N, C-alpha and C positions, 0 to 999 in steps of 0.2 A: 504494500500500500504506500503510495506516494504521500509525503507530508506537504508537498507543494501542490496547490490546485492546478489541474490541467484543464484543457478546453472542455472536457467531458465532466469535470469535477469542479464546478465553480462555487464560490462562496454563497451564491444565491440558492444553492440546493440544500442548505442546512435545514434539516427536518424538524427542528425544535423551535419553540417560541422563546422569547426573552424570559418569560416567567418560568417556563420549564427548565431553562438553563440556570436561572437563579436558584430554583429548588434543588437541582442537582449539585450546584456548587456549594450549597450549605453543608454538604458532607465533607468538604475539603477545608481543613483548618488552615488559617493564615496567621502569620505573625502580625502583631499590631505595631505600627510605627507612626510617628509624627514627623512630618517634613516641615522645616522652617526655612525661610529665605527672606532676603531684604529686597522688596520691590521698590520701584521708583517712588511710590506713595508711602512707603514705610514697611515695617516688618509684618510678615504674614506666616501663618502655619495651618496645616491641615492633617487630619488623620488619614493614613493610607493602609489598606489591607492587601495591596498587590505587590509589595516590595519583594524582590528576588535578586539573587546574584545572577549575572549574565556571562561574565568572562573572567578568567584569571590573568590572561595576557592580551591586552591590558586589563587591569582590574576594573570591571564595569558592573554597575547595578542598574536596575530599572524598576519603575512603578508606573501606574496608569492614573490619569486624571480625567474625569468626566468633562467633556467639552462644554456642557451647559452650566457647569458650576461657576460661581462668581470668581473663583480663584484661578480658573484655567488660564486665562490670558496672562496673568501675572507670572505663574510658574513657568510657562513655556518661554518667557523672556528672561527669567532669572539666570544669570551666568554661574552662580554658585548656590548650593543648598546643603542643609544638614539633615540627615536621616537618623532619627532617634528610635532605637528598638526599646519598647516600653517593658517595664517590669510588671510582675503579676499583681502588684498593688496600685497600678496606675490606670484602672478602668475609668475613673472620673476624668483623668487627663485626656484619655482617648475621646471620651464623650464630649468634653469641652471643645476640642479641636474638630470634632465631627458635627457639632450642632449647627444645623442649617438656619436656625433662628438668630444666630449671632453673626454680626458682620465679621469679615476676615480680620479687621483690626482688633475687634473685641476679644478674639480668641487668645491674644497674647496677654496673658495674665502676669503682671509683675511679680506675683508670688511664685510663679512656676519657672520663670525664665531669667536669664542674665545675658549680657552681650557676649557672643562667642567669636570664633574666627571670622574675619572679613566683615565685622559688625553685624553678623547674622545672629538673630536671637537663638539661644540654645536652652534647652530644658536644663534645669538644675539637677534633676535626677533622671537617669536612664540606665539601661543595661549595657548598651554599646552605642556609639555615635559614629556615623560615617560622614566625613566631610567630602563633598563632591563638587566637581566642576561639570557643568552640563556638557555632555558629549554629543547628543543628538535628540531630536524630537521626531517621532513617527506618527502617522495616522493609524488609528486602530478602531475603526467603526465609530461608535459614539464616544470614544475616549482618545486621548493622546498618550503615547507611550514615551516617557521621559527616560533617557539613558544618562547616567552620570559616571564620570571617571572618578574613582576613589583616590583622593589625594592625602587623606589622613584617617586613621581609625583611633578612637579614644574609648577605652574601657570605662564603664561607669561603675555603679554599685553591683556587688555580687548578689545575684538574685536569680529567680526563674523568669523566663519571658512570659508575657501574656499572649494568648492566641484567641482568635475569634472563630467559633465553630457553632453551627446550629443556632445562629442569631444570639449568641451569648459569649461572654468572656470566660476563659478557662486558663488555669495555670498548667504548665507541663508537669506531669506526675511521675509515676514510677517508671524507671528504665526497664524495658522488656528485653533488650538485647544490646550488647556492646558491639560496635563495629571494630573489627580488628583489621590491621593492615600489615602486610609483610614488607620488609625492607630489603 
């Protein structure tokens, strides 16, 4: 099976609806992150559940932003951004940065942030933080795919990450198997 659509296999032939896809994806746990950056109008942040590593050489990460969101046009223009992986006690932080009732400026709570690299607001608490330079922006249906080149990694507090699964926050639990590598 080809992973790249061919003439006989177009993206228009997808047999599921958006709601069916959403229902299926609820079974896939995602790490919860907050991305912050400094836009022309001032600091902005948003909760992202699509953060993944993309490449080791060069070190690249990516995440998606809905095109209709108020923050979309700002993030696609941001030359640098910080990705904070949240700890299992930071569900309220995630909710604050995801709340569509708040303006993007109001998500930046002075109690939660301080000025970080390149004058980008950084969370005071996080599991790990990735400092990124924007590498590229790609079209992805109703989202834009943001690629970042990782220029620095900062460990935060020792803790467990928070994940989002079945429309709820969860902490990583018991280890069921160790991955072993041979050298």
